[in-house]
C-alpha positions as CSV (number, residue, x, y, z in Angstrom):
1,X,-8.4,-18.9,-24.1
2,X,-11.3,-21.5,-24.2
3,X,-14.1,-21.0,-26.7
4,X,-17.2,-19.3,-25.6
5,X,-20.7,-20.5,-26.0
6,X,-21.3,-18.0,-29.1
7,X,-18.2,-19.2,-30.6
8,X,-19.3,-22.9,-30.6
9,X,-21.4,-23.6,-33.7
10,X,-23.3,-26.7,-34.7
11,X,-21.6,-27.2,-38.3
12,X,-24.2,-30.0,-38.9
13,X,-27.2,-27.4,-38.6
14,X,-25.6,-24.8,-40.3
15,X,-24.9,-27.1,-43.3
16,X,-28.5,-28.2,-43.3
17,X,-29.5,-24.6,-43.9
18,X,-27.0,-23.5,-46.1
19,X,-26.0,-20.9,-43.8
20,X,-23.0,-18.0,-44.1
21,X,-21.6,-16.5,-40.9
22,X,-19.5,-13.8,-41.0
23,X,-16.9,-12.7,-38.1
24,X,-14.4,-9.9,-37.6
25,X,-11.5,-10.6,-35.0
26,X,-8.9,-8.5,-33.2
27,X,-5.4,-9.6,-31.8
28,X,-6.9,-10.2,-28.3
29,X,-9.1,-12.7,-29.7
30,X,-6.2,-14.8,-31.1
31,X,-4.1,-16.1,-28.5
32,X,-2.1,-18.6,-30.9
33,X,-1.6,-15.2,-33.3
34,X,0.0,-13.5,-30.2
35,X,2.3,-16.7,-29.3
36,X,3.3,-16.4,-33.0
37,X,4.4,-13.1,-32.7
38,X,1.5,-10.9,-33.9
39,X,1.4,-7.4,-32.6
40,X,-1.5,-4.8,-31.5
41,X,-3.2,-3.5,-34.9
42,X,-3.9,-7.3,-36.1
43,X,-7.3,-7.8,-37.3
44,X,-9.3,-10.3,-39.7
45,X,-12.5,-10.6,-41.2
46,X,-14.0,-14.3,-42.4
47,X,-16.8,-15.3,-44.2
48,X,-17.8,-18.9,-43.6
49,X,-20.2,-20.7,-45.8
50,X,-21.8,-23.9,-44.6
51,X,-23.1,-26.5,-46.8
52,X,-23.6,-30.5,-47.1
53,X,-21.2,-32.3,-49.3
54,X,-21.7,-36.2,-49.6
55,X,-23.7,-36.2,-46.5
56,X,-21.2,-34.3,-44.4
57,X,-20.9,-30.9,-43.1
58,X,-18.3,-28.7,-45.0
59,X,-17.1,-25.1,-45.0
60,X,-15.8,-22.8,-47.6
61,X,-14.3,-19.8,-46.0
62,X,-12.3,-16.5,-46.9
63,X,-10.3,-15.2,-44.4
64,X,-8.7,-11.5,-44.9
65,X,-6.8,-9.7,-42.6
66,X,-3.7,-7.6,-41.6
67,X,-1.4,-9.3,-39.2
68,X,1.2,-7.1,-37.5
69,X,4.4,-8.7,-37.2
70,X,8.1,-7.6,-36.3
71,X,10.1,-7.3,-39.5
72,X,13.2,-9.3,-39.3
73,X,15.3,-6.9,-41.1
74,X,14.5,-3.6,-39.0
75,X,12.9,-4.9,-36.2
76,X,10.0,-2.4,-36.6
77,X,6.3,-3.4,-36.9
78,X,5.4,-4.3,-40.4
79,X,1.9,-5.5,-41.9
80,X,1.5,-8.7,-43.4
81,X,-1.8,-8.9,-45.4
82,X,-3.2,-12.5,-45.2
83,X,-6.1,-13.5,-47.7
84,X,-6.5,-17.2,-47.4
85,X,-9.5,-19.4,-48.9
86,X,-10.1,-22.8,-47.6
87,X,-12.6,-25.7,-48.5
88,X,-13.1,-28.1,-45.4
89,X,-15.0,-31.2,-44.5
90,X,-15.6,-31.8,-40.7
91,X,-14.1,-35.2,-39.7
92,X,-14.4,-36.8,-36.3
93,X,-11.3,-39.3,-37.0
94,X,-8.2,-38.6,-38.7
95,X,-8.4,-41.7,-40.7
96,X,-11.6,-40.7,-42.5
97,X,-11.6,-40.3,-46.3
98,X,-12.0,-36.7,-47.6
99,X,-13.4,-35.9,-51.0
100,X,-11.3,-34.5,-53.7
101,X,-10.9,-30.7,-53.4
102,X,-11.5,-30.6,-49.8
103,X,-9.1,-30.6,-46.8
104,X,-10.1,-32.5,-43.2
105,X,-10.9,-30.4,-40.6
106,X,-10.5,-32.6,-37.3
107,X,-13.2,-31.8,-34.7
108,X,-16.6,-32.2,-33.3
109,X,-19.3,-31.1,-36.1
110,X,-21.7,-30.4,-33.3
111,X,-19.1,-27.9,-31.3
112,X,-17.1,-26.1,-34.0
113,X,-15.3,-23.1,-32.8
114,X,-15.3,-20.4,-35.4
115,X,-12.5,-18.6,-33.8
116,X,-10.2,-21.2,-33.7
117,X,-10.7,-22.1,-37.4
118,X,-10.4,-18.5,-38.6
119,X,-6.9,-18.4,-36.2
120,X,-5.7,-21.7,-38.0
121,X,-6.1,-19.7,-41.6
122,X,-4.3,-16.8,-40.3
123,X,-1.4,-18.9,-39.0
124,X,-1.3,-20.6,-42.5
125,X,-1.1,-17.4,-44.1
126,X,2.0,-16.0,-42.0
127,X,5.6,-15.9,-43.7
128,X,8.3,-18.1,-42.3
129,X,10.5,-14.7,-42.0
130,X,8.5,-11.5,-41.3
131,X,9.8,-8.3,-43.2
132,X,9.0,-5.4,-45.1
133,X,8.4,-5.8,-48.8
134,X,11.8,-4.0,-49.6
135,X,15.0,-2.7,-47.6
136,X,13.8,1.0,-48.2
137,X,10.5,0.2,-46.5
138,X,12.1,-0.6,-43.4
139,X,13.3,3.0,-42.6
140,X,16.2,4.4,-40.7
141,X,17.1,1.4,-38.7
142,X,17.5,-0.4,-42.0
143,X,19.6,2.2,-43.5
144,X,21.6,2.5,-40.8
145,X,22.9,-1.2,-41.0
146,X,22.6,-1.7,-44.7
147,X,23.2,1.6,-46.2
148,X,25.9,2.5,-48.5
149,X,28.5,4.0,-45.8
150,X,29.0,0.1,-45.1
151,X,29.8,-0.7,-48.8
152,X,33.7,-0.3,-49.8
153,X,34.7,2.4,-52.5
154,X,34.8,1.4,-55.8
155,X,38.6,1.4,-55.7
156,X,38.6,-0.7,-52.7
157,X,36.9,-3.6,-53.7
158,X,38.7,-6.7,-54.8
159,X,38.2,-8.1,-58.3
160,X,39.8,-11.6,-58.4
161,X,39.6,-12.3,-62.1
162,X,40.4,-8.5,-63.3
163,X,43.8,-9.7,-64.4
164,X,42.7,-13.2,-65.7
165,X,42.8,-11.9,-69.5
166,X,46.7,-10.9,-69.1
167,X,47.4,-14.1,-67.1
168,X,45.9,-16.3,-70.0
169,X,47.8,-14.1,-72.5
170,X,51.0,-14.5,-70.9
171,X,50.6,-18.6,-70.8
172,X,49.7,-18.7,-74.2
173,X,53.0,-16.7,-75.4
């Protein structure tokens, strides 16, 4: 999905005015998040504060939201809360030096896509393996596959070192 004209901003102009923008996005506006496995119910809110730092346009942003993903333990939807902060300086070339405390944001400062910027921060906040916080949160599907029915009874468990003391005492005697 290509950026709409309303999504493209002039970061230089906004930085000159020290403007702050707020955006709320839903899943249908975040195609790369869909590719990463996000499910319906995903939403994000962002605050982007533009400023000038050492003559360059910079953005301090806060992205908060809830990304619905498939739990890899029970294969049911689980909510992943994202809260990401970033301090970025817009650079036109990958080789440009970036001041300390800032990360480079490669792009055209006069045509910066807010949605792509917010989506990038959401992607950075996703887990490698999405899953519920604990097995109990997974529900019945997890209980069936990880429940106590699968554990061996106490008398059936093997204890390889249970007789070690007796063996050591025999070898000393």
